[in-house]
N, C-alpha and C positions, 0 to 999 in steps of 0.2 A: 317853572320853578327850578333853580340850580339844585343840582345833586349835592347832598350832604355827604362829606367824606371826613375821615379823621385818620391821620398817618402817625403811627407810633410803633416802637419796638416792643415785641411781646415774647414772653417765654415760649419757645417752641412747644412745650407740653400743653399749653393753653389752646393751640390750634386743633381743629377737628377736620380730618381729611373728609372730603365729600364723596360719599358712597355712590352717588350718581354721576361722578366725573367720568366722561366718556372716552377719555384719552389716557394712554399709558406709553411709557418707553422702556426699553429692555436693553440688557446687555451692554454693548459698547456704547451705545447713545446714552444710556443712563450714567456710565462711568465717565463719559465726557462731561456730562452736566455736573456731576459730582466734583470733577477735577476744576471745572470753571468756577464753581462756588468756592472751592479752596483757594485757587489762583486770583479770583477777582471777586471777593465778597462784596465790594462796593456796588456791583451790579444790582444787588438785592436792594440797595438804596434807590437806585435809579427805577428799578421795576419791583416794587414791594409785592408781597403776597396779598391778594385781594380776599378779603373776608367779609361775612355778614355780621350783624349784631350779635349772632350767637357763636361767633368765631369759627364758623364753617367755611372752609376754603372755596372760594368761587373761582379764582384765578391763581394758579401757581401749585397746583398739587404735585406736579413732578419736581418743582423747585424745593417744595416742602421736603419731599422724600430725599432729595439730594442733600438738604440742609441737615436732616436727620443723619444721614450716611457720613456727612462731613463732620458731625459732632458738634454742630453750632447749638448754643443754648438759648439764643434770642435771635429773632428775625424781624426785619421791617415788614410791617402790614399796613394796609389801608383798609379801613373799615367803611363799607358803603351801605347805604340805606336804600335798598331796592325792593320792589314788589317780587312775589315769587316768580310772576311771568318775566320780569326784567332779569331776575337772577338766572333763569333758564336761558334766556336769549344770551346773556353776557357769557355764560359758560361755553356755549357753542361758538360765538363770534371770538372769544379769547383764544380758542383752540383751533384756529383754522390753519396753523402750520406747525410742524414738528410732532413727533410722536405718531401713534397709530390709533385708529378709531376702535372703540369697543362696540361692536355693531349691536350685541344683546342690549347694552344699557341704552344706546341711541334709540333702538327700536321700541324699548319699553318706556322711555322717559320723555321723549320728544316726539311731536308730530312731524311727519314727512313734510307737510306744507311749511311749517315753520323753519325747518332745516334748510329747505330750498330757498326760502325767502331771505335767509340770513346768509346765503352764498355758498352753501354746502352742496356738493354733488352727491346725491343720495343714491345708494344702490337700489335697483329695482329687480325684483325676482321675475323669471320668465312666467308667462301666463299659464303655459300648460307644461306639466312635468310628465315624463314618459316612465311609467312604473312597470312596463311590460316584462322586465326582467324577473319580477316578482311572481310572475305567472308560471314560471318553470317548476314542474312538479319535483324535479330532481333536487330541489333545494329544501324540500320538506323537513327532513330530520335536522339538518343544519340550522335552518331557521328556528325550529322548535327548541334546540339547545340554546340558541342565542337569545331568545326571548325571556328566559328566566332572569328575574331580577331587573329587567328593563322597562322603564316607563315608556308608554306609547303615546303617540300624539295623533290627533285627527286635525287636519288643516280645515278651518271653516271659513269659507269666503264671505266677506261682507262688502256691501256696496260702500263707496267712499263716505256718503253721508251718515252712515251708521257706525263706521270704524271707531272713531273717537269715543263714542258712547259705550260700545262694546268694550273697548280697551279699559275705560275707566271702571266699568263694572267688574271685569275680570280682576284688575289691579285691586279694587276695594275688597272683594271676597278673599283674594289670596292673602292680603294684609291681615284679615280677620281669621286666617287659617281655614277658610272654607275650601272644600274640594270642588272646584268648579266643573270638573268632568262629570261627577255624580249628579250635581245640580242639574246639569243640562240633560243627562240621561233620564232623570225623573221627570223633567218637563216635557221631554219628547215622548215618554211612555204615556203621560196624561193626555197629551194631544192625540196620540194614536188610538186611545181607548175612546 
């Protein structure tokens, strides 16, 4: 079935930036993009901002920011009717050049398998980290001072086949305001007893 699309100019105020957009540009690169929007606004007609039916930007978040900075009131958009999975795939495939990756968003919003399948080189952490420097007794008082007010984390390894399920559960409880760390502690206490 052919993809349904609709191209039209919209008030820039109606567009919603995508909070899950994993790309950003800064400083001189952003200024160049703003300058290109001002100098060649017709490029937006050639490459409109891609939005879903809720006006959330799927492609063109940086162009949107540049248009805001340039003072544009209306921008060309193309509305696409994609499934949620297709939207996630489009966001990655549309962002394969320019800007920089926000690794936190990528790690929390996309599976490594999908990213690799879509042509992205995915960063892989080393298997074993050396924490031996933390064994030094001379650091005791310095570390004690540093820990006040600092959240701590424990890395929990998962087999690949359980990772997606664990990720979705943690995401679910975080969105509900749950404290996943305490939930895990309680479960481990029960199992220990």
